[in-house]
C-alpha positions as CSV (number, residue, x, y, z in Angstrom):
1,X,-116.0,-25.0,73.7
2,X,-117.2,-26.4,70.4
3,X,-118.2,-30.0,70.2
4,X,-115.5,-31.2,67.8
5,X,-114.7,-34.3,69.8
6,X,-111.2,-33.0,70.0
7,X,-109.7,-31.6,73.2
8,X,-107.5,-28.6,72.1
9,X,-106.4,-27.9,75.7
10,X,-105.2,-31.5,76.1
11,X,-103.2,-31.4,72.8
12,X,-101.7,-28.0,73.8
13,X,-100.6,-29.4,77.1
14,X,-98.9,-32.4,75.3
15,X,-97.1,-29.9,73.1
16,X,-96.2,-27.7,76.1
17,X,-98.1,-24.8,74.6
18,X,-99.6,-22.4,77.1
19,X,-103.0,-21.3,75.8
20,X,-105.4,-19.0,77.5
21,X,-109.0,-20.0,78.0
22,X,-109.9,-17.6,75.3
23,X,-107.4,-19.1,72.8
24,X,-108.5,-22.7,73.7
25,X,-112.1,-21.7,73.0
26,X,-111.2,-20.0,69.7
27,X,-109.1,-22.9,68.5
28,X,-111.8,-25.4,69.5
29,X,-114.3,-23.5,67.4
30,X,-111.9,-23.3,64.4
31,X,-111.1,-26.9,64.6
32,X,-114.7,-27.8,64.9
33,X,-115.4,-25.8,61.7
34,X,-112.6,-27.7,59.9
35,X,-113.9,-31.0,61.0
36,X,-117.4,-30.1,59.9
37,X,-116.0,-29.1,56.4
38,X,-114.2,-32.5,56.2
39,X,-117.5,-34.3,56.9
40,X,-119.1,-32.2,54.2
41,X,-116.3,-33.3,51.8
42,X,-117.1,-37.0,52.6
43,X,-120.5,-36.5,50.9
44,X,-118.8,-36.0,47.5
45,X,-118.9,-38.9,45.0
46,X,-115.3,-39.4,44.1
47,X,-115.6,-42.9,42.9
48,X,-114.3,-42.0,39.4
49,X,-111.5,-39.9,40.6
50,X,-108.0,-41.4,40.9
51,X,-106.1,-40.7,44.1
52,X,-103.5,-38.0,43.7
53,X,-101.2,-35.9,45.8
54,X,-101.5,-32.9,43.4
55,X,-104.3,-31.0,41.9
56,X,-102.8,-31.3,38.4
57,X,-100.9,-33.9,36.4
58,X,-97.2,-34.3,37.2
59,X,-94.6,-35.1,34.6
60,X,-91.1,-36.3,35.3
61,X,-89.1,-33.2,34.6
62,X,-85.7,-34.9,34.7
63,X,-83.5,-35.0,31.6
64,X,-81.3,-37.9,30.7
65,X,-78.0,-37.9,32.6
66,X,-75.6,-37.3,29.8
67,X,-72.2,-35.6,30.1
68,X,-72.0,-32.2,28.3
69,X,-69.3,-29.6,28.0
70,X,-70.0,-26.6,30.2
71,X,-67.0,-24.3,29.6
72,X,-63.4,-24.3,30.5
73,X,-61.7,-24.4,33.9
74,X,-60.0,-21.0,33.4
75,X,-63.3,-19.4,32.7
76,X,-64.8,-20.8,36.0
77,X,-61.7,-20.0,38.0
78,X,-61.7,-16.4,36.7
79,X,-64.8,-15.8,38.9
80,X,-63.2,-17.3,42.1
81,X,-62.4,-14.9,44.9
82,X,-58.9,-16.4,44.7
83,X,-57.1,-19.4,43.3
84,X,-54.2,-21.7,44.0
85,X,-53.2,-23.3,40.7
86,X,-56.3,-25.0,39.3
87,X,-58.3,-24.9,42.5
88,X,-60.5,-22.3,44.2
89,X,-58.9,-20.4,47.2
90,X,-61.6,-19.6,49.7
91,X,-61.5,-17.8,53.1
92,X,-61.4,-20.1,56.1
93,X,-64.8,-20.5,57.6
94,X,-64.1,-23.1,60.4
95,X,-62.5,-22.0,63.7
96,X,-59.7,-24.0,65.2
97,X,-60.9,-26.6,67.6
């Protein structure tokens, strides 16, 4: 088992996941590699970098909430599978209780 300081077998038991000894060993090695890489990243000087959740700038993509005309009711209802007056008529999808 790799010396990652993390017991994969213990976590698997907590999660009720049955791992073979081979899988436990494999995942321990993989986790150890990930933790080594994280330690390597700690060596980087990021003092001038602002914290962010994204690798690129994010811009608010929302438009102003203004009412606009989108068409007429008859046009929308023409695409309905059925209609009752000015309402959609749809098939029943809930069984009787």
